[in-house]
N, C-alpha and C positions, 0 to 999 in steps of 0.2 A: 684182778678185778677188769671189769669190762668196763671200757669207756661208751660214754654215754653218745647217741648219733648227734652231729653237730646240726642236724636238720634244722631250720626254722620256719619250716612250712612255706617257703617262697621257693618254689619247685619249676626254674624255666632254666633251660641248658643254652647256653651260648652257642651260636652254631659254629662260629671261629674257633674255639676252645674247646667245647665240649664240656665246658664246666658249669656246674648250676650256679647261677647268679645269687642265690641264697647260701648254699653252703661251700661251693667250692669244688664239689665231687663231681667226678664223672657218672654219667648215667650207670656206667658196668661198676662203679665203686658202690654208688647208692645201692644196687642190688644185691652187690656181694656182701654189703655191711653185717648183716646178722651174722655170717658163717666166716666172717674176718676173724683170724687168730688176733689176740690182744696186741702182738708185736707189729704186727701189718697195720692194724688201726693209730698205733701209736704213732708210726712212719707216715701215715696218710695225714693224721690231724697235724703235725708238725709242717707239712707243706702248705695247708689251707690258708695261713693267713698272708702267703704269698702271693697264692691265686687269687684270694679276695681282694688283695692289695691290687692287682691286674686289672681285675674285671672293674673295681671303683676306678682307677686311673681312664679305664676306658667309657667312665660315666655309665656304667651298666648297672650299677647296683643303686644310685639315687638316696633316697631315704627309706630304706629298707626295715621294717618292724615285721617281727614274726607275726604270722597269721595263725591264729592258735584257733582251734574250735570252740565255739560258745560255750559257756558253762550252762 
């Protein structure tokens, strides 16, 4: 089963870490997501909570809400 993308439509890369402040992935990981094997996606998804927590600790996430396209 293919894991859904963790993207929340808040796409800004932190210059210090290279991690997106929305989903926690790097630009390279974002670009490779559609072709990543499920096992690689699962390993990456397991890393994201720690990355997001580190971004939050640095005050980079604030009150993020997903920016979904208008209906």
